[in-house]
N, C-alpha and C positions, 0 to 999 in steps of 0.2 A: 505493499498498500502506500502512494507517496503521498507527501503533503505538499500543496495545491499549490505552491508560491511561485511567481514565474524569477528567473533567470535576471539579473543586475541586465537592463540594455536601454542606451541613451536613451535621456529626456527630451521632451520637447521643447524643453527653454522657457523661463521664465514670463515672456509676454504670451505664450501660447492661453487661449482660454480654456478654461476649468470646465468638464462636461463628464454629467452621469450620465450613462445610457440605464433605461427602465424600462424594461417589454414586459407584455403581457398578453396572452393567450388570445387565438379566437374560440369560441363555444366548440364545444365537443359534445357528442353519448345525448344529441339531440337537446341540449338545451339551447334556447335563445341569447343567452347570454353569458358572458364570462367573467365573473367578479375581477381576475386579474386585469383583466383589460378595461372595464368600467375604471378602476382605481387609479391604473397606471395612466390612462390617457387625460386624466384630472390634473397631471402635476405636469402636461408636457410645457416647459419654460416654465416653468418654477425655479427661482431661485434659493440655494442655500450653501452659505460659509463661501460665498464668490465661483460657486459653481451652478450651471444652468443645466435641467435637469432634459435630457431629451426623449420621446418615448415611445417603443416603436412595438407592433402589432404585430405576433407570428404567431405562425402556420401550425396547428397541431396534429402535425405530421413530422414523422422519424426521415431523417435524411432533411428534406428541405427546412424543416426547422434550424438547423444548424447553418446552413446556406445565408439564410436571414438575417441570423444573427451575426455571422461572420460578416456581410455584407453592412451593417449598421457601426459595425469595430471599426470595418475600414474606413466606414465615412468620415466617425467622429470622432475616432482616438480617445477613447474616454478615458476618466483615471479611475472610474470606477462603474459596476457592470453589478446591478439587480436583476436578478431573471423573479416574476411573480408568476405564480400557478393557483390555482383553484383545489384545495384537497375539500373535497362532500365529505361530510360525516367529523370535519375537526372544528373546535368549537375556539380554535385560540389564532393567533397567527404564529407561524412558527417556522424561523429560519432555520434553513437547515444544514448538517454538519459535513453529510459525508454522501458524496456521486458516485453511483458506482457503475462498471463497463458490461452493462447488462440491460436489452431492449430482449420486455418477455411480456407482450401486450398481451391484455385481460381482454380488453375490447380492440377494436378494428381503430386506427386513428382517421383523422377527416377524407385521407386519401385511401381509405378501405384495405390499409395493411396492415399485416399482426404480426409481426417479427418475434418469435417464441427462440426464447437462452440463445441469441445473438448478441454478440460484443458490440455494443457501443460505435468503438471506433476498433478495430483488429488489432493485436501488438500492442493496444495501451495499454496502462498499467491497471490493476485490478480497480483503484479507487482513490478519491481525490477528498480532500477536505477543502473548506469553503475557505477563503481568503478575507473573508468579512470577520468581524468583531462583533460573532454571534451571542456571544452572550452579554455583551454590554448593550446590544441591541434588547433583548430580552428583558437585562433589569432596566430599562430605562422607557418600555414599552410597558409595563409595570409599573415602573416610578407615576407614568402620566394617565394608568387607569385604563390601559389597555391587555387585554388579555393575550399572553405570549411564553410561549416556552419555545427548549431547542428539540428541535426535531431529527432522529438518528437515521431516518429512511423516508430518501424522495419519491419512493415507489420503482416501477421499474419500467413505466407507460414514456411518455412525451416528454413530460417534465424532467427525470432524473435523464434523460436520453440529451436533455439541452440543458442542465447543468454540467454533465460531465464533457459533452462538447466544448463548452465554456473553458470548465478550468483544465481541459487537457489544452486548448490553446494555448491559455494563458501560463501553463507550466511549458509547454516547447521552448525550444531553442529556435522553430525553423523562423520563426516572426523577427527576427533583426530592423533595429533601428523604432520597435515599437515600444510606446512608454510602457514602464511597468503598472500593471493594473491589479488591481482586487477587486475581487467580484464571487458573486454564492448565489445562492438560491432561496427565496423562500414564501411558503404556502399561503393561504388565506380560507376563510370557509367560506360556504354558499352565505350568498345575499339573501333576507328574510324569504324575498316575493321568490325565488329555488326552493328554500327548505318546505313550506306548504305545500311542495310535491309529495314530501317524504316525510311521513310522520315520524314525530321526534328528531329529525336533523337538526342540529346545532346550527345556529347564523347570523351572522355580524352587520349591524346597519352599512353603508359605503359608507358612512360620515366618519366611524372609529376606524373604516381599513386605511382611506384615504389619512386620516393622520397619525395613524401607525407607520406609513408610509415615509409618510414626513418625519418622523420620527425616528425612522432608521434611518432614512440618507444621512441626515444630521449627524447622526451616532457613527457611520464607516467615515465619515469623512474629517472627522473629530479625531477619533479613536483608531488609530494604529499598533494598538499592542493592548490585545482581547484582555478583558478581567478575566480571573478564577473564580465561579462561582460556580456553585450546586447546580448542573441540568442534566445527571444520568437520567437511566430510567429500570427498574429493576427486570423491563420483559417490554 
């Protein structure tokens, strides 16, 4: 398992604009909306710590999602990348700790593809850790009254696929000349209008999700060494 930190590469220079790339997914699995994209697009153009947020919508498709993410990184050359996805059934905002090198679709993606037991990237390491300060992010979310927890599994669908592809790119030596970038993945719950279709399913209001994204971006831009706080799970 490889720690997902990028090798040192030349910076863009002090005069380069600071940018944050924030991505959310299109709807999938017969849903009419995806809370990740609805929240992400609300922050397009928002400024924090001298950086401007640029929001991009990503296809819920194996392969195509990585190409779209790569294109956005090439275009923006951000210093921070936060990819956001929907996790129906979760009650908290959950920064992901680890991405694993496996595609194992329980359902088909939006292009009808369902890879089973396939690597995200053949020959790549088994896993990468997020380079976001995930525990500081959870701490700050909770202090602000937003339910949050560290997650140790991003699943094996397109969310993990995108997360792994992002971290592999950031850890790769193949992108000489690219500034050092930190990145990771965060899952958010259903919106209330989605949860009404699933009895007993938890949800979170859009206002709380957007507020949570603001908090996490601010923390990620200002905290470069994560705090040591309990965030483990028994199972």
